[in-house]
Structures are given as structure tokens and as C-alpha cells.
DRENDO-1510 file (C-alpha; in Angstrom, 1 decimal, always signed):
<recs>
REC; n; res; u; v; w
REC; 1; MET; +98.7; +176.1; +204.9 .
REC; 2; PHE; +100.8; +174.7; +202.1 .
REC; 3; LYS; +99.0; +171.4; +202.5 .
REC; 4; ALA; +95.6; +173.1; +202.2 .
REC; 5; PHE; +96.8; +174.9; +199.0 .
REC; 6; LEU; +98.1; +171.7; +197.5 .
REC; 7; GLY; +94.8; +169.9; +198.2 .
REC; 8; LEU; +92.8; +172.6; +196.5 .
REC; 9; THR; +95.1; +172.5; +193.5 .
REC; 10; ILE; +94.8; +168.7; +193.2 .
REC; 11; SER; +91.0; +168.9; +193.5 .
REC; 12; PHE; +90.9; +171.6; +190.8 .
REC; 13; ILE; +93.0; +169.5; +188.4 .
REC; 14; PHE; +90.9; +166.4; +189.1 .
REC; 15; LEU; +87.6; +168.2; +188.4 .
REC; 16; THR; +89.0; +169.8; +185.3 .
REC; 17; GLY; +90.2; +166.4; +184.0 .
REC; 18; CYS; +86.8; +164.9; +184.6 .
REC; 19; GLN; +85.1; +167.7; +182.7 .
REC; 20; TYR; +87.5; +167.3; +179.8 .
REC; 21; ILE; +86.8; +163.6; +179.6 .
REC; 22; GLU; +83.1; +164.1; +179.7 .
REC; 23; ASN; +83.2; +166.8; +177.0 .
REC; 24; HIS; +85.6; +164.6; +174.9 .
REC; 25; ASN; +83.2; +161.6; +175.1 .
REC; 26; LEU; +80.2; +163.8; +174.2 .
REC; 27; THR; +82.0; +165.0; +171.1 .
REC; 28; LYS; +82.8; +161.5; +170.0 .
REC; 29; GLU; +79.1; +160.5; +170.4 .
REC; 30; GLN; +78.0; +163.5; +168.4 .
REC; 31; LYS; +80.5; +162.6; +165.7 .
REC; 32; ILE; +79.2; +159.0; +165.6 .
REC; 33; GLU; +75.6; +160.0; +165.5 .
REC; 34; LYS; +76.0; +162.4; +162.6 .
REC; 35; PRO; +77.2; +159.9; +160.0 .
REC; 36; THR; +74.3; +157.6; +161.0 .
REC; 37; THR; +71.8; +160.3; +160.2 .
REC; 38; HIS; +73.5; +160.9; +156.8 .
REC; 39; THR; +73.4; +157.2; +155.9 .
REC; 40; GLU; +69.6; +157.1; +156.5 .
REC; 41; ASP; +69.1; +160.1; +154.2 .
REC; 42; THR; +71.3; +158.5; +151.5 .
REC; 43; THR; +69.3; +155.2; +151.6 .
REC; 44; GLN; +66.0; +157.1; +151.2 .
REC; 45; ASN; +67.4; +159.0; +148.3 .
REC; 46; ASP; +68.6; +155.8; +146.6 .
REC; 47; GLN; +65.1; +154.3; +147.0 .
REC; 48; ASN; +63.5; +157.4; +145.5 .
REC; 49; GLN; +65.9; +157.2; +142.6 .
REC; 50; ASN; +65.1; +153.6; +142.0 .
REC; 51; VAL; +61.4; +154.3; +141.9 .
REC; 52; ASP; +61.9; +157.2; +139.5 .
REC; 53; GLN; +64.0; +154.9; +137.3 .
REC; 54; GLU; +61.3; +152.2; +137.3 .
REC; 55; ILE; +58.7; +154.8; +136.2 .
REC; 56; LYS; +60.9; +156.1; +133.4 .
REC; 57; GLU; +61.6; +152.5; +132.2 .
REC; 58; GLU; +58.0; +151.4; +132.1 .
REC; 59; GLU; +56.9; +151.1; +128.5 .
REC; 60; PRO; +53.7; +152.9; +127.4 .
REC; 61; ILE; +50.8; +150.6; +126.5 .
REC; 62; ASN; +50.4; +150.2; +122.8 .
REC; 63; SER; +46.7; +150.0; +122.0 .
REC; 64; ASN; +47.5; +147.9; +118.9 .
REC; 65; PHE; +48.5; +145.0; +121.1 .
REC; 66; LEU; +45.5; +145.0; +123.4 .
REC; 67; LEU; +43.0; +142.3; +122.4 .
REC; 68; GLU; +39.7; +141.1; +123.9 .
REC; 69; GLU; +39.8; +137.8; +125.7 .
REC; 70; LYS; +37.3; +136.2; +123.3 .
REC; 71; TYR; +39.8; +136.2; +120.5 .
REC; 72; PHE; +42.3; +134.0; +122.3 .
REC; 73; ASN; +42.2; +130.2; +122.0 .
REC; 74; GLU; +40.2; +128.4; +124.6 .
REC; 75; VAL; +41.6; +124.9; +124.8 .
REC; 76; LYS; +41.0; +121.5; +126.5 .
REC; 77; VAL; +43.8; +119.0; +126.6 .
REC; 78; SER; +42.8; +115.5; +125.3 .
REC; 79; ASN; +45.3; +112.7; +124.8 .
REC; 80; GLY; +48.1; +115.2; +125.1 .
REC; 81; GLN; +46.7; +117.5; +122.4 .
REC; 82; ALA; +45.3; +121.0; +123.0 .
REC; 83; ILE; +41.9; +121.0; +121.3 .
REC; 84; ILE; +40.4; +124.5; +120.5 .
REC; 85; GLN; +37.0; +125.0; +122.2 .
REC; 86; ASN; +36.1; +128.2; +120.4 .
REC; 87; PRO; +36.8; +127.4; +116.7 .
REC; 88; ASP; +34.4; +130.0; +115.4 .
REC; 89; ASN; +36.7; +132.7; +116.7 .
REC; 90; ILE; +37.8; +134.8; +113.7 .
REC; 91; LEU; +41.4; +135.0; +115.1 .
REC; 92; VAL; +41.6; +131.3; +116.0 .
REC; 93; LEU; +45.2; +130.2; +116.1 .
REC; 94; VAL; +45.5; +126.8; +114.4 .
REC; 95; ASN; +49.0; +125.2; +114.2 .
REC; 96; LYS; +51.0; +122.2; +115.3 .
REC; 97; GLU; +50.3; +123.1; +118.9 .
REC; 98; TYR; +46.6; +123.8; +118.7 .
REC; 99; SER; +44.1; +121.5; +116.9 .
REC; 100; LEU; +40.5; +122.0; +115.8 .
REC; 101; PRO; +37.8; +119.5; +116.9 .
REC; 102; GLN; +37.6; +116.6; +114.5 .
REC; 103; ASP; +33.9; +117.3; +113.8 .
REC; 104; TYR; +34.2; +121.0; +113.4 .
REC; 105; VAL; +32.5; +122.5; +110.3 .
REC; 106; PRO; +31.8; +126.3; +110.1 .
REC; 107; GLN; +28.1; +127.0; +110.0 .
REC; 108; ASP; +28.3; +130.0; +107.7 .
REC; 109; LEU; +30.2; +128.5; +104.7 .
REC; 110; THR; +29.4; +130.2; +101.4 .
REC; 111; LYS; +30.8; +130.4; +97.9 .
REC; 112; PRO; +32.9; +133.5; +97.2 .
REC; 113; ASN; +32.2; +134.9; +93.7 .
REC; 114; ILE; +35.7; +134.5; +92.4 .
REC; 115; PRO; +37.3; +132.3; +89.6 .
REC; 116; PHE; +38.7; +129.0; +90.7 .
REC; 117; SER; +41.4; +126.9; +88.9 .
REC; 118; PHE; +39.0; +123.9; +88.8 .
REC; 119; GLY; +36.3; +125.7; +87.1 .
REC; 120; ASP; +32.6; +125.6; +88.2 .
REC; 121; LEU; +32.8; +122.4; +90.3 .
REC; 122; ASP; +30.6; +122.8; +93.4 .
REC; 123; ILE; +33.0; +121.1; +95.9 .
REC; 124; PRO; +33.9; +121.8; +99.6 .
REC; 125; LYS; +37.2; +123.6; +98.8 .
REC; 126; ARG; +35.2; +126.3; +96.9 .
REC; 127; TYR; +33.6; +127.5; +100.2 .
REC; 128; MET; +34.7; +130.0; +102.9 .
REC; 129; ARG; +33.2; +131.5; +105.9 .
REC; 130; GLU; +31.0; +134.4; +104.9 .
REC; 131; GLU; +33.1; +137.2; +106.2 .
REC; 132; ALA; +36.2; +135.8; +104.6 .
REC; 133; ALA; +34.4; +135.1; +101.4 .
REC; 134; ARG; +33.2; +138.8; +101.0 .
REC; 135; ALA; +36.7; +139.9; +101.8 .
REC; 136; VAL; +38.4; +137.7; +99.2 .
REC; 137; GLU; +35.8; +138.9; +96.6 .
REC; 138; GLU; +36.8; +142.5; +97.4 .
REC; 139; MET; +40.5; +141.6; +97.1 .
REC; 140; PHE; +40.2; +139.8; +93.7 .
REC; 141; GLN; +38.2; +142.7; +92.3 .
REC; 142; ALA; +40.8; +145.3; +93.4 .
REC; 143; ALA; +43.6; +143.1; +91.9 .
REC; 144; LYS; +41.7; +142.9; +88.6 .
REC; 145; ILE; +41.4; +146.7; +88.5 .
REC; 146; ASP; +45.2; +146.8; +88.8 .
REC; 147; GLY; +45.6; +144.3; +86.0 .
REC; 148; ILE; +46.3; +141.3; +88.4 .
REC; 149; PHE; +44.2; +138.2; +87.7 .
REC; 150; LEU; +44.0; +135.7; +90.6 .
REC; 151; TYR; +42.4; +132.3; +91.0 .
REC; 152; GLY; +41.3; +130.3; +94.0 .
REC; 153; VAL; +42.6; +126.8; +94.4 .
REC; 154; SER; +41.5; +125.4; +97.7 .
REC; 155; ALA; +39.6; +127.0; +100.6 .
REC; 156; PHE; +37.6; +125.0; +103.1 .
REC; 157; ARG; +38.8; +121.4; +103.8 .
REC; 158; PRO; +37.0; +119.1; +106.2 .
REC; 159; TYR; +38.9; +117.0; +108.6 .
REC; 160; ASN; +38.7; +113.8; +106.6 .
REC; 161; TYR; +39.8; +115.5; +103.4 .
REC; 162; GLN; +42.9; +116.8; +105.2 .
REC; 163; LEU; +43.5; +113.3; +106.6 .
REC; 164; ASN; +43.6; +111.8; +103.1 .
REC; 165; LEU; +45.8; +114.7; +101.9 .
REC; 166; PHE; +48.3; +114.2; +104.7 .
REC; 167; ASN; +48.4; +110.4; +104.3 .
REC; 168; ASN; +49.1; +110.8; +100.5 .
REC; 169; GLU; +51.9; +113.2; +101.2 .
REC; 170; VAL; +53.4; +110.8; +103.8 .
REC; 171; ASN; +53.3; +107.9; +101.3 .
REC; 172; GLU; +54.9; +110.0; +98.6 .
REC; 173; LYS; +57.6; +111.8; +100.6 .
REC; 174; GLY; +57.8; +110.3; +104.1 .
REC; 175; GLU; +56.5; +111.8; +107.3 .
REC; 176; GLU; +59.5; +113.9; +108.0 .
REC; 177; LEU; +59.1; +115.9; +104.8 .
REC; 178; ALA; +55.3; +115.7; +104.8 .
REC; 179; VAL; +54.8; +117.6; +108.1 .
REC; 180; GLN; +56.8; +120.5; +106.7 .
REC; 181; ALA; +54.3; +121.0; +103.8 .
REC; 182; VAL; +51.0; +119.5; +104.8 .
REC; 183; ALA; +49.2; +120.0; +108.1 .
REC; 184; ARG; +48.0; +117.0; +110.1 .
REC; 185; PRO; +44.3; +116.6; +110.2 .
REC; 186; GLY; +42.8; +119.0; +112.8 .
REC; 187; GLN; +45.8; +121.2; +112.5 .
REC; 188; SER; +45.0; +122.7; +109.1 .
REC; 189; GLU; +43.7; +126.3; +108.8 .
REC; 190; HIS; +41.7; +125.3; +105.9 .
REC; 191; GLN; +39.3; +123.6; +108.2 .
REC; 192; THR; +38.5; +127.0; +109.7 .
REC; 193; GLY; +37.0; +128.3; +106.5 .
REC; 194; LEU; +39.2; +131.4; +106.9 .
REC; 195; THR; +42.0; +130.4; +104.5 .
REC; 196; ILE; +42.3; +130.1; +100.8 .
REC; 197; ASP; +45.2; +129.0; +98.5 .
REC; 198; ILE; +45.5; +131.2; +95.4 .
REC; 199; THR; +47.4; +131.1; +92.1 .
REC; 200; SER; +47.7; +132.7; +88.7 .
REC; 201; GLU; +48.1; +131.9; +85.1 .
REC; 202; SER; +51.8; +132.9; +85.2 .
REC; 203; VAL; +52.5; +129.7; +87.2 .
REC; 204; GLN; +50.1; +127.5; +85.2 .
REC; 205; TYR; +47.5; +127.7; +88.0 .
REC; 206; GLN; +49.8; +125.6; +90.2 .
REC; 207; ILE; +50.6; +125.8; +94.0 .
REC; 208; THR; +54.3; +126.7; +94.0 .
REC; 209; GLN; +56.8; +129.0; +95.8 .
REC; 210; LYS; +57.5; +130.6; +92.4 .
REC; 211; PHE; +54.1; +132.4; +92.8 .
REC; 212; GLY; +55.8; +134.7; +95.2 .
REC; 213; GLU; +58.2; +135.9; +92.5 .
REC; 214; THR; +55.4; +136.7; +90.0 .
REC; 215; LYS; +53.7; +140.1; +89.7 .
REC; 216; GLU; +50.5; +138.5; +91.0 .
REC; 217; GLY; +52.3; +137.1; +94.1 .
REC; 218; LYS; +54.1; +140.4; +94.8 .
REC; 219; TRP; +50.7; +142.2; +94.5 .
REC; 220; VAL; +49.2; +139.9; +97.0 .
REC; 221; GLU; +52.1; +140.2; +99.5 .
REC; 222; GLU; +51.9; +144.0; +99.2 .
REC; 223; ASN; +48.1; +144.4; +99.3 .
REC; 224; ALA; +46.4; +141.4; +101.0 .
REC; 225; TYR; +46.4; +143.1; +104.4 .
REC; 226; LYS; +44.1; +145.9; +103.0 .
REC; 227; PHE; +41.4; +143.3; +102.7 .
REC; 228; GLY; +42.0; +141.5; +106.0 .
REC; 229; PHE; +44.4; +138.8; +104.8 .
REC; 230; ILE; +47.9; +137.9; +105.8 .
REC; 231; ILE; +50.5; +135.6; +104.2 .
REC; 232; ARG; +50.3; +133.0; +106.8 .
REC; 233; TYR; +53.6; +131.2; +106.3 .
REC; 234; PRO; +56.1; +134.0; +105.2 .
REC; 235; LYS; +59.6; +133.5; +104.1 .
REC; 236; GLY; +62.2; +133.6; +106.9 .
REC; 237; LYS; +59.7; +132.6; +109.6 .
REC; 238; GLU; +59.8; +128.9; +109.1 .
REC; 239; GLU; +61.2; +128.3; +112.6 .
REC; 240; ILE; +58.2; +130.1; +114.1 .
REC; 241; THR; +55.4; +128.8; +111.9 .
REC; 242; LYS; +56.9; +125.3; +111.5 .
REC; 243; TYR; +55.9; +125.3; +107.8 .
REC; 244; GLN; +57.8; +126.1; +104.6 .
REC; 245; TYR; +57.3; +129.4; +102.9 .
REC; 246; GLU; +53.8; +129.5; +101.2 .
REC; 247; PRO; +53.2; +132.7; +99.2 .
REC; 248; TRP; +49.9; +131.2; +98.0 .
REC; 249; HIS; +48.4; +130.6; +101.4 .
REC; 250; ILE; +46.4; +133.6; +102.7 .
REC; 251; ARG; +44.5; +133.7; +106.0 .
REC; 252; TYR; +41.7; +136.1; +106.9 .
REC; 253; VAL; +42.1; +137.8; +110.3 .
REC; 254; GLY; +40.2; +141.1; +109.6 .
REC; 255; LYS; +41.6; +144.4; +108.4 .
REC; 256; LYS; +42.7; +145.8; +111.8 .
REC; 257; VAL; +44.8; +142.8; +112.8 .
REC; 258; ALA; +46.1; +142.2; +109.3 .
REC; 259; LYS; +47.4; +145.8; +109.2 .
REC; 260; ILE; +49.2; +145.4; +112.5 .
REC; 261; ILE; +50.8; +142.1; +111.5 .
REC; 262; LYS; +51.9; +143.6; +108.1 .
REC; 263; GLU; +53.4; +146.8; +109.6 .
REC; 264; HIS; +55.3; +144.9; +112.4 .
REC; 265; ASP; +56.4; +142.0; +110.1 .
REC; 266; LEU; +54.8; +139.4; +112.4 .
REC; 267; THR; +53.4; +135.9; +112.0 .
REC; 268; LEU; +50.1; +135.1; +113.7 .
REC; 269; GLU; +52.1; +133.2; +116.4 .
REC; 270; GLU; +54.2; +136.3; +117.1 .
REC; 271; TYR; +51.2; +138.5; +117.2 .
REC; 272; PHE; +49.7; +136.4; +120.0 .
REC; 273; GLU; +52.9; +136.5; +121.9 .
REC; 274; LYS; +52.7; +140.3; +121.9 .
REC; 275; VAL; +49.1; +141.0; +122.6 .
REC; 276; LYS; +47.6; +141.4; +126.1 .
REC; 277; LYS; +44.1; +140.4; +127.1 .
REC; 278; ILE; +41.6; +143.1; +128.0 .
</recs>
């Protein structure tokens, strides 16, 4: 009988031990599974936070810097030079990177009714594209009302004229200095018919940086944008435009774009870096 009792006791202990081991293992598995579920939730939360952060950091679209595709340069590379294929574009960007076709001459050139430093001579540099000509007339008239008297010096220049001008500058100063002051033929804005150099009696009708210090030059810098013009080569932007400061050189871009460029203190190059095509 004692043996039977001992056997029952051992059996009971054995079964109890097995049940403890089974329960203990189950508890361990539950403890392992729980952190796994928590990790998945954390990852999802992190992803949601990242998406929210990206939405918050996305900059709103500024309508001032949306521009129709037709106003961007269309170019074709020839002999390593980017030649503009849409030179009639009113916002055409002409510089040391983008050149006009050698034979380009605007078809709507007209004489603006403004005084010129060379008198009444009927020569090419008296002409501008019609839209720009009307705008410069408006600007000169507004200046006159304010007691500011301006004179045109040089507007349209054909390719060959610019070629002679550049070669003369090279012969006089050397090419390194010449390229800082005079555009190579094909790279001059004057060929677009949208640009005019202006002066005043206070600087003896000359082209000089001193014009920017005169009351006439200061008026132009402050007011030109109202008529669609910008100071094309402003002071402090020489590294961008690749030309010296030219307070006398104004370029027509239209009133809307001129206002944006003025308000944001941009060059035409910087403007085109910011705008997006629509």
C-alpha cells in the first residue's frame, strides 16, 4: 500500500511539473509577442509623422513665379553655342550663355518719340521694338513731369554693328577687359530691340557709371519698373550677370515681370532660376 501511495505522489508531482513548464513557456511567448506588436505600431506612427512633416514643410506655390513655357528660351546648340530659336520672345534671355541668331532683326522696329543724344539722325540705334518704344515714351514723359530729363543714346544694334563695337573695344583694352563691358556679337541685348542705353545732361550725355549717382539715374532706378523696364546689370550682381554695373542700360520685360524683379531684387538670370513652367 505504501508503494501505491508513493507512486500516486510521484505521478502527481510529475504532472504538476509539466503543467508549470507549459504555463511558464506560454507566458514567455506572450511576453515576446507583445513587444513585437508594439514595435509595429511605433513604426506606423513614425511613418505617419514623417508624412505630416513633409506636408508641413512643402512650400506654397507663389503665383509670381509661374511662367508660361513660351517665355523660356528655346535653344539649339551649334558649334558649342546655345542659339536662341524664339528671339521674338519678349522675355528672351540673352547673355554669355545664350546667343541670338546672327541674322536676327526684329520685324516691328519703330522710332520712339524721345530725345536722343545724337539729335535727329535716323540711324538703327534710334529704333526699338514697338512695345518697348511705347513704354520708353511713357517713362520719359513721366520723368519730365517730375523734372527729370532723360536722353536715349543707343537702342537697337544689328549683329555687325556689335561685332565692330566689340573688336574696337578689344583693340583698345584687350579681350579680358573688353568682355566685361561689351557683349560679343550675338550676345548683346541691343540686338533684341528691347534695350536702350540712356543718359542725361548732368553727365554730359555720356555713358558712365556716374549716371547712377545723379538725380536722373536715381529716378530711373526707382521708377523704371513701373513702365516695364529693369536695370539689367545692377550693382553687386556682377558675378551673376558677368557684366560690370551699368545704371544706364535698361531692358524691357513688361510691367508685371519688372515689378517682380524689382521687389525681389533679382537679375533676369535669377528670375529664370526661380520661375516654373506652366
